[in-house]
C-alpha positions as CSV (number, residue, x, y, z in Angstrom):
1,M,48.8,-8.8,-16.3
2,K,45.4,-8.7,-14.8
3,I,45.4,-5.5,-12.7
4,Q,42.8,-4.2,-10.3
5,L,43.1,-0.5,-9.4
6,W,41.3,0.6,-6.3
7,S,40.9,4.4,-6.6
8,C,38.2,6.2,-4.7
9,N,38.2,9.0,-7.3
10,Y,37.8,8.3,-11.0
11,E,36.3,9.9,-14.1
12,P,34.0,11.7,-14.7
13,E,35.4,13.7,-11.8
14,P,37.3,16.6,-13.5
15,M,40.1,17.3,-11.1
16,G,42.4,15.8,-8.5
17,I,43.2,12.1,-8.5
18,A,40.4,11.1,-10.8
19,P,42.0,12.2,-14.1
20,L,45.4,10.7,-13.0
21,S,43.8,7.3,-12.3
22,A,41.9,7.3,-15.6
23,I,44.9,8.2,-17.7
24,W,47.0,5.5,-16.0
25,A,44.3,2.9,-16.5
26,K,43.8,3.7,-20.2
27,T,47.6,3.7,-20.8
28,M,48.1,0.4,-19.1
29,A,45.2,-1.1,-21.0
30,R,46.7,0.1,-24.3
31,R,49.9,-1.7,-23.4
32,G,48.0,-5.0,-23.2
33,H,47.2,-5.3,-19.5
34,E,43.7,-6.3,-18.4
35,V,42.7,-3.4,-16.2
36,E,39.6,-3.0,-14.0
37,V,38.9,-0.2,-11.6
38,V,37.1,-0.1,-8.3
39,A,36.0,3.5,-7.4
40,A,33.4,5.4,-5.4
41,H,30.4,7.0,-7.0
42,P,31.5,10.3,-8.5
43,H,31.5,13.1,-5.9
44,Y,34.5,15.4,-6.1
45,P,34.9,18.3,-5.8
46,E,31.2,18.8,-5.6
47,P,28.4,16.2,-5.5
48,Q,26.9,17.0,-8.9
49,W,26.2,13.4,-9.9
50,G,23.6,12.7,-7.2
51,A,23.9,9.6,-5.0
52,R,23.6,5.8,-5.3
53,V,22.8,3.4,-2.5
54,L,23.9,0.2,-4.3
55,P,27.1,-0.7,-6.2
56,Y,26.9,-0.7,-10.0
57,R,29.2,-1.3,-13.0
58,E,30.0,0.7,-16.0
59,V,32.5,0.8,-18.8
60,R,34.5,4.0,-19.4
61,D,36.7,4.2,-22.5
62,G,36.9,0.4,-22.5
63,I,37.8,0.1,-18.8
64,P,35.4,-1.8,-16.6
65,V,34.6,0.3,-13.5
66,T,32.8,-1.0,-10.3
67,R,31.2,1.9,-8.5
68,L,30.7,1.8,-4.8
69,P,28.3,3.9,-2.7
70,L,29.5,6.4,0.0
71,I,28.0,9.0,2.2
72,I,29.1,12.2,0.5
73,G,30.2,15.2,2.6
74,R,33.3,17.4,2.8
75,K,32.4,20.7,4.4
76,L,32.9,19.7,8.0
77,K,35.6,17.5,9.5
78,S,32.9,15.1,10.8
79,Q,31.4,14.8,7.3
80,R,34.8,14.2,5.7
81,L,35.5,11.4,8.2
82,I,32.0,9.8,7.6
83,Q,32.6,9.9,3.9
84,E,36.0,8.2,4.2
85,V,34.7,5.5,6.6
86,S,31.6,4.9,4.4
87,F,33.9,4.2,1.3
88,M,36.1,1.9,3.4
89,T,33.0,0.0,4.5
90,S,31.7,-0.3,0.9
91,Q,35.1,-1.5,-0.2
92,A,35.3,-4.1,2.6
93,L,31.8,-5.5,1.7
94,A,32.5,-5.5,-2.0
95,S,36.0,-7.1,-1.9
96,P,34.9,-10.8,-1.8
97,F,33.0,-10.2,-5.1
98,L,35.7,-8.4,-7.1
99,G,37.6,-11.4,-8.4
100,K,41.3,-12.2,-8.0
101,P,43.7,-10.1,-10.1
102,D,47.4,-10.8,-10.6
103,V,48.2,-7.6,-8.6
104,L,46.1,-5.1,-6.6
105,I,47.0,-1.4,-6.8
106,S,45.6,0.9,-4.2
107,V,45.6,4.7,-4.6
108,T,45.8,6.7,-1.4
109,P,43.8,8.7,-0.5
110,S,41.3,7.4,0.4
111,F,43.5,6.4,3.4
112,P,41.0,4.3,5.4
113,A,40.4,2.2,2.2
114,L,43.9,0.8,2.7
115,L,42.4,-1.4,5.5
116,P,40.2,-3.6,3.2
117,G,43.0,-3.7,0.7
118,L,45.4,-4.9,3.4
119,I,42.9,-7.6,4.5
120,D,42.2,-8.6,0.9
121,V,45.8,-9.1,-0.2
122,R,46.6,-11.1,3.0
123,M,43.5,-13.4,2.6
124,R,44.1,-14.0,-1.1
125,K,47.9,-13.8,-1.1
126,I,47.9,-11.2,-3.9
127,P,50.9,-8.8,-4.6
128,W,49.9,-5.3,-3.5
129,M,51.2,-2.0,-4.8
130,L,50.5,1.3,-3.2
131,W,50.4,4.5,-5.3
132,I,50.7,7.4,-2.8
133,Q,49.2,10.7,-3.8
134,D,49.0,12.2,-0.3
135,I,51.0,11.0,2.7
136,L,48.4,10.4,5.3
137,P,47.8,10.7,8.2
138,D,50.6,13.4,8.0
139,G,48.3,15.6,5.9
140,A,45.3,15.2,8.0
141,A,47.2,16.1,11.1
142,T,48.9,19.1,9.4
143,T,45.6,20.6,8.1
144,G,43.8,20.0,11.4
145,Y,41.4,17.2,10.3
146,V,42.7,14.9,13.0
147,D,44.3,15.5,16.4
148,K,47.8,14.2,16.8
149,S,47.1,13.3,20.4
150,G,43.8,11.5,19.6
151,P,43.0,7.8,19.0
152,I,42.1,8.3,15.3
153,Y,45.7,9.5,14.6
154,R,47.2,6.7,16.6
155,L,45.1,4.1,14.7
156,S,45.9,5.7,11.4
157,R,49.6,5.4,12.1
158,R,49.2,1.7,12.8
159,L,47.4,1.3,9.6
160,E,50.0,3.2,7.7
161,T,52.8,1.1,9.1
162,A,51.0,-2.2,8.4
163,S,50.2,-1.1,4.9
164,Y,53.8,-0.2,4.1
165,N,55.0,-3.6,5.5
166,A,52.4,-5.6,3.6
167,A,52.9,-3.8,0.3
168,S,55.1,-5.5,-2.3
169,H,56.0,-2.2,-3.8
170,I,55.2,1.5,-3.3
171,V,55.1,4.2,-6.0
172,V,55.5,7.8,-4.8
173,L,55.3,11.1,-6.8
174,S,58.3,12.9,-5.3
175,E,61.7,12.4,-3.7
176,S,60.4,14.0,-0.5
177,F,57.7,11.3,-0.3
178,R,60.4,8.6,-0.6
179,E,62.4,10.2,2.1
180,N,59.3,10.4,4.3
181,L,58.7,6.7,3.9
182,M,62.4,5.8,4.5
183,S,62.3,7.8,7.7
184,K,59.4,5.5,8.8
185,G,61.5,2.4,8.1
186,V,60.4,1.5,4.6
187,P,63.4,0.1,2.6
188,R,64.6,2.3,-0.2
189,E,64.4,-0.5,-2.8
190,K,60.8,-1.0,-2.0
191,V,59.9,2.6,-3.2
192,S,60.1,4.0,-6.7
193,L,59.6,7.5,-7.9
194,A,57.1,8.4,-10.7
195,Y,55.9,11.9,-11.3
196,N,52.2,12.3,-11.9
197,P,51.5,12.8,-15.6
198,A,50.0,15.9,-17.0
199,T,46.4,15.3,-17.9
200,M,46.4,18.3,-20.3
201,T,48.7,18.8,-23.3
202,D,50.2,21.8,-24.9
203,D,49.0,23.5,-28.1
204,P,52.0,23.9,-30.4
205,D,50.2,26.7,-32.3
206,A,49.4,28.7,-29.1
207,T,50.4,32.3,-28.9
208,P,53.7,32.7,-27.0
209,R,52.9,33.7,-23.4
210,G,54.8,36.9,-23.6
211,E,52.7,38.1,-26.6
212,I,49.2,37.4,-25.2
213,P,47.3,40.7,-25.4
214,G,45.2,42.3,-22.6
215,P,45.8,42.8,-18.9
216,P,48.0,40.3,-17.1
217,R,46.0,37.2,-16.2
218,V,46.9,34.5,-13.6
219,I,44.9,31.3,-13.0
220,C,44.9,29.1,-10.0
221,M,43.0,25.9,-10.8
222,G,41.9,23.0,-8.7
223,N,41.1,22.4,-5.1
224,I,40.3,25.5,-2.9
225,G,41.3,24.0,0.4
226,K,42.9,24.9,3.7
227,S,46.5,24.3,2.8
228,Q,46.6,26.7,-0.2
229,N,46.4,29.9,2.0
230,L,44.3,31.5,-0.7
231,V,42.8,34.1,1.6
232,E,46.2,35.7,2.1
233,I,47.1,35.2,-1.5
234,V,44.0,37.1,-2.6
235,R,44.7,39.9,-0.2
236,A,48.4,40.3,-1.3
237,F,47.3,40.2,-5.0
238,E,44.7,42.9,-4.5
239,A,46.9,45.1,-2.3
240,D,49.9,45.3,-4.8
241,P,49.8,48.7,-6.4
242,Q,51.6,47.6,-9.6
243,L,49.2,44.8,-10.2
244,A,46.3,47.1,-9.6
245,S,47.7,49.7,-12.0
246,K,48.0,47.1,-14.7
247,G,44.5,45.7,-14.1
248,A,45.9,42.2,-13.4
249,I,43.3,39.5,-13.0
250,L,43.5,36.4,-10.8
251,T,41.1,33.6,-11.6
252,L,40.5,30.9,-9.0
253,A,38.9,28.1,-11.1
254,G,37.9,25.3,-8.7
255,A,36.0,24.4,-5.6
256,G,36.7,23.2,-2.1
257,V,36.1,23.5,1.6
258,A,37.7,26.9,1.9
259,E,35.7,28.4,-1.0
260,E,33.4,30.6,1.0
261,E,36.2,31.9,3.2
262,V,38.2,32.8,0.1
263,R,35.2,34.4,-1.6
264,S,34.5,36.6,1.4
265,A,38.1,37.9,1.2
266,I,37.7,39.4,-2.3
267,T,37.2,43.1,-2.3
268,T,37.7,44.0,-6.0
269,D,36.5,42.8,-9.4
270,R,40.1,41.7,-10.3
271,V,39.7,38.3,-8.5
272,L,37.3,35.9,-10.1
273,M,35.8,32.7,-8.8
274,P,33.9,30.9,-11.7
275,G,33.8,27.5,-10.0
276,V,35.0,24.3,-11.6
277,L,35.5,24.9,-15.4
278,G,34.8,22.2,-17.9
279,P,37.4,21.2,-20.5
280,E,36.3,23.7,-23.1
281,P,35.9,26.8,-21.0
282,L,39.1,25.9,-19.0
283,G,41.0,25.6,-22.3
284,E,39.7,29.0,-23.4
285,E,40.8,30.6,-20.1
286,I,44.2,29.1,-20.4
287,E,44.7,30.4,-23.9
288,R,44.3,34.0,-22.7
289,T,46.2,33.6,-19.4
290,H,49.9,34.5,-18.8
291,L,50.7,32.6,-15.6
292,G,49.6,29.6,-13.6
293,A,49.7,29.9,-9.8
294,V,50.6,27.2,-7.2
295,T,50.3,28.0,-3.5
296,Q,50.9,26.0,-0.4
297,A,51.3,27.1,3.2
298,Y,51.4,24.7,6.2
299,S,53.9,23.7,8.8
300,G,55.4,20.2,9.2
301,G,56.5,17.8,6.5
302,E,55.4,17.7,2.9
303,F,52.4,15.5,2.3
304,N,51.3,16.3,-1.3
305,V,52.5,17.8,-4.6
306,P,49.8,19.8,-6.5
307,S,48.8,18.0,-9.7
308,K,47.9,21.4,-11.2
309,L,51.7,22.1,-11.5
310,M,52.1,19.2,-14.0
311,N,49.3,20.6,-16.2
312,Y,50.7,24.1,-16.1
313,L,54.0,22.9,-17.4
314,A,52.4,20.7,-20.1
315,V,50.2,23.5,-21.5
316,G,53.1,26.1,-21.4
317,L,51.8,28.2,-18.5
318,P,54.8,29.7,-16.7
319,V,54.4,29.3,-12.9
320,V,54.3,31.7,-10.1
321,A,54.5,29.9,-6.8
322,S,54.1,30.7,-3.1
323,L,55.6,27.6,-1.4
324,R,57.4,26.3,1.6
325,P,61.2,26.5,1.3
326,G,62.5,23.1,0.1
327,S,59.2,21.9,-1.2
328,E,59.1,19.3,-4.1
329,A,56.9,21.6,-6.2
330,G,59.5,24.4,-5.8
331,R,62.3,22.0,-6.8
332,I,60.4,20.9,-9.9
333,I,59.8,24.6,-10.9
334,N,63.4,25.5,-10.4
335,E,64.7,22.3,-12.1
336,S,62.5,22.8,-15.2
337,G,63.2,26.6,-15.3
338,A,59.5,27.1,-15.8
339,G,58.7,29.8,-13.3
340,W,59.2,32.0,-10.2
341,V,59.1,30.7,-6.6
342,S,58.6,32.8,-3.5
343,D,58.4,31.9,0.2
344,S,54.8,31.3,1.5
345,V,55.7,32.9,4.8
346,D,55.3,36.3,3.0
347,P,52.4,36.3,0.4
348,S,53.5,39.7,-0.8
349,G,56.4,37.8,-2.5
350,F,53.8,36.1,-4.7
351,A,52.5,39.4,-6.0
352,A,56.1,40.6,-6.5
353,S,56.8,37.4,-8.6
354,I,53.9,38.2,-10.8
355,V,55.2,41.8,-11.3
356,E,58.6,40.4,-12.2
357,A,57.2,37.9,-14.6
358,I,54.9,40.2,-16.6
359,S,57.7,42.9,-16.8
360,D,59.8,40.6,-19.1
361,P,57.7,39.2,-22.0
362,E,60.8,37.3,-23.4
363,Q,61.3,35.5,-20.1
364,L,57.6,34.7,-19.9
365,T,57.8,33.0,-23.2
366,A,61.2,31.3,-22.5
367,R,59.9,29.8,-19.2
368,S,56.7,28.7,-20.9
369,R,58.8,26.7,-23.4
370,A,61.0,25.3,-20.7
371,G,58.0,23.9,-18.9
372,V,56.6,22.2,-22.1
373,S,60.0,20.6,-22.7
374,F,60.2,19.3,-19.1
375,A,56.7,18.0,-19.3
376,R,57.4,16.1,-22.5
377,D,60.4,14.4,-21.0
378,N,59.0,13.7,-17.5
379,L,55.3,14.2,-17.2
380,T,53.6,11.9,-19.7
381,A,51.4,8.9,-19.2
382,E,53.9,6.7,-21.1
383,V,56.7,7.6,-18.6
384,L,54.4,6.8,-15.7
385,A,53.5,3.5,-17.3
386,D,57.1,2.6,-17.8
387,R,57.8,3.1,-14.1
388,F,54.8,0.9,-13.1
389,E,55.7,-1.8,-15.6
390,A,59.3,-1.9,-14.2
391,A,57.8,-2.5,-10.7
392,L,55.3,-5.1,-12.0
393,D,58.1,-7.0,-13.8
394,D,60.0,-7.2,-10.4
395,L,56.8,-8.5,-8.7
396,A,56.2,-11.1,-11.5
């Protein structure tokens, strides 16, 4: 089929949705589909690629990519809103010139970009699939980006409902997402579940996690945002006397809007913030690390599942998690047998989980191997492509 993927984020952005969209596009192209991508100029998590004021085209790994300009900014709520609206505007202006595919697939976020997608599929009578990575506006309201009593929230709800109604099919990354959509009136048969694939793979020759020498090391990679509660996580980590006596190290490898707030909370040399690591230095860090951390803390319904979790499992990093009870990430960790889960209400439980994990090297290795096994069965690009092709067959 001729497939057009609208994804605000795409390679060379190193984290978040970009690697997921890229691995999906390349896998579908290998299966014989004609895939083209419409994305924003690279900008996440930091604007290290400059800016462009005009659209342009490029080819990445054989995939044609149309790049659209946007006004880059994430530090303030107003800047984030302007960035989202600017991409929506670019997409609306570009859509008449993008050709007519057999199916249009929109990745959300960007949430406002659903509007030009909605208009485009109605005008051209094209089947439309949504690939939901974050449930918005739920997430924006929960993290304080929009006011639930304000007009932006009300308009967003209307766009959300209209998009679900217009979509021919919706792919979600967790059972909790499917339940969320069903509670909003979306028929169950219209929604299919497909876990995000790991974009990193395990090294079969890697040293078992329980045998890695040196002080205990924990890595938390990816977005440093509001919902991770990393300020309290850092404080709990540094305050734990057993972790201090063992010289345990916590590395926060990433960037985000809460970066400076988290940095200011650090009081020892046992918490490191090296920024976003490229593939080679990140691989070296993972090789000497014992545990991968996943943290979430917010009230209300679940609106995302951290993609870092999938990569931890794939590379054999046992997981220590501070999560909301009943979260999808916690369910995956427990189902896979790949880690330890504590309640985010009490961040000291996160530190206690690390102590428990590093006290039993055999369990550390066993849970590492369990994560790799789960990832091979559930978190590959081929499994994801199978789910999409099943949905595409139904549309055809």
